[in-house]
N, C-alpha and C positions, 0 to 999 in steps of 0.2 A: 267880771269878766264871764263868769258863765251864762249871764244873760247876753252877752255879747256873742259869745259862740252860738247861743239859742238862735239870735237873729239870723246870723250867719248860715246855721243850719237850715232855717226856715227860708232863706233865700235860696240856697242851692236847691231846695225841694219844689221852689216855684218853676225851677225850668227844667225838671223833672218830664219827660213825655214830649217836651219840646227842642230844645236844644241840646239836652243830654239824655242820654239813654243809663239808666241806672238801675240794678238789679235789686238793691236794698240799701238802705240807710239807716243810720243809727246816731243817737247822741249820746256820747260817753263820757261823763264828766266833763274837761275841758277840750274833748274831741268831736269833730262833727266828720263821721267815717262813712263812705261813700264804695260800695262794691260795685264794680263798672261790670261789664258783658266781659267774655273773653278776647274781645277785640274791639276797639274803639277808633274813631278817625281821630287825627290829631286836633282837629276843630274842637274837641271836646275838652283837651288841654286849653287851650285859648279861652274858651267860655268858662272854665272853671276858675281860671287865673282872674279873668274879668271880673266874675262874681266876688272873688276874693278881693280884688282891688276897690271894688265898690261897697264892699263891707269894711275898710280899714283894714283888712287881713293879708295883705299881700305879700307878707313877711312869712306867714306861718302855714301856708299851702303847702303840700306835699305829694308825691306819689309814689307808688311802689307795688311790688308784687308781695300779697301776703297769703299765707296758706293756699299758693296756688292762683291766687284772685290779684286782678289788676284793684287796687284800692286808691282813691283821692281822698285826701283828708285837709282838714283845718285845724290844728291843736294849738291850743293857746298855753300849752305847759313849757316854761322856758326850755329852749333846748341848750343840753351842755355845750360849750366852745369845743371845737374840734380837736381832737388828740394831736399833740404836735408830734410832726414827722419825725423819726429817729436819723433819718438821714435825708438830706436835702440833695435831690438829684435834678441835673438840668432839664429844664422844660423842652422837650422836643416836639410839642402836640404839632407845631405848624410845620416844622419839617418832615414830619410824618404825614401831614395833609397835602403837603407839597410834591411829595414823593408819589403818593396815591393818584393825584391829579395827572402828574406826569406820565404815569403808567397808562391809565384811560387816554391821554392824548394821543398815545403813540401804537392804541389798539386797531385802528384801520381809518378807512376813508368815512366812516359815519361820524368817527369823531371829532374830523375837522370841521362839521357842520355845527358843533356846541361853540358858543361864543366865549371869550376870555371872559366876559363878565359873569356868563353862567360857573365856570372853574374857579374864579375867585368868591364866588357865593359859596361854593361847595367848599372851598378850603377853609371859609369862615365856620362852616357849619361843623365840619370835621374838628376843626381846632377848639371850638367849643365844647362838642361831644367828649372828645378825649380827654378835656381837663375837669369834666363833671366830676362831683364826688358826691358822696352821700352826706345826710345833714349831721352824720357825726364825723365826717371827714373820711369816712370808709371808701375803698376803692369799689367803683361802681360800672364802668364800662369793660366788661370780658373781652370782648372782641368787638371790630367793625370793619366795614368795606365801603368800596364807591364802585358803583357800575355804571355802565353805558346801558341805557333802556332805548330799543329803537322799535319802530313800527310791529304792533303786535306782539312785542315781549311785555309780559308781566301786567297783560290788563292795558297796556297801552293802546291806543286805536291802530287798528291793523294797514291804514293804508299806506302804501310803499312809500308815499311823499311825506308820510309823518314826521315831524321834526324830531330827531332825539333829545333825551334829556337825561339826566344823572339821578341816582337814587343812591343814595345815602343810607346804610344800615349800621345797626349797633346792638349789639346783645347787654343788656341791663341785669346786673345780679339780682337774684330772687332774695328777699327779705332786708334789702336796703332802702330806706328812704331816701328820696332824692327832693330838694325843694322844687316847687314846680315854677315859681319864678325864673330860677336859673334855665331849667329845661326850656320853657316857654322863650327867653330871651334868644336863646341858642337857636331855636327851631323857626324863629319869627319869618325869617325869607321863604319857609315852605309854606306852600298853601294846599298841598295836598300828601297826605301819610297814613301811615296805620300804627297803631299801639296794640301788641298782641301777647298773650299767654300761650297762644294755640299754634304750633308751629305749621301746624297742616292749613292754616290759614293762608299760607305765603309759600310761594316756589321753593322748592329744594335749593335752589341756587343761594339763599338768603338763609339757610340752617347753618348760623355760624357757628364757629368754635367755642366749646364750653370748658371753662377750668374744671379740674378735677372736683374742686370742692362743688362745684355746681351740680354736677353729676351727680353725686353724693345726695345732694340737697332734692334733685328731681324726683331720686329715687324714694326718697322720704316724702314725697309729695307737693314740694315746692315746684314751682316754675320760673324761671327766668322771663324776663320781658325783651321781646324782640321790637325794635322801632324802624321803620322804614319810610323816609320821606323822599319825595321828588322833588328836582329843583332844574326850572327852565326858565 
């Protein structure tokens, strides 16, 4: 197993500098660990998972914020089963996504230019994000939102006739690892986006609310993840 992880580690390193930007990498027993820059495009998630699949490690890839850094990893150590929920609540993720899309649809004339297909895709992405949990079953998504991006906003083309699109954003808790495969499956319809631990990288409109526990962790040097993806 150690040799398998070693091969997977070398496969990741072979992509560094071309398809992946990595600050530093290390092989720690059963884990191949890669500290990423403060901000990475979502294409890095797709690339890393593609490498994991090619190495037969699709189910052991993970990502998260560790010690204030974005970390991608492959870990062959068996994952403990998620702790059973003490109270099973009704899944309202689709209803929440529906309401978010309905609010944006009513936001003005520009929203009418967004097709129903794009809104349906946004609902799917939001539903999937809201449902995401940590590899141990932990709560992961602290807050999320959906916005309409029009010409000149948040890096969009400035042309007045540039078609609007939708931006999905989410804050992921620091210190919680999440399976990369699940994240990639949720984000697959999105071609453009960003993952960052540096809030200065994104517009203040996307400085999403934090839990009190998250704020305490931040004062201790931890940083939660901000995820932004566009849907068009």
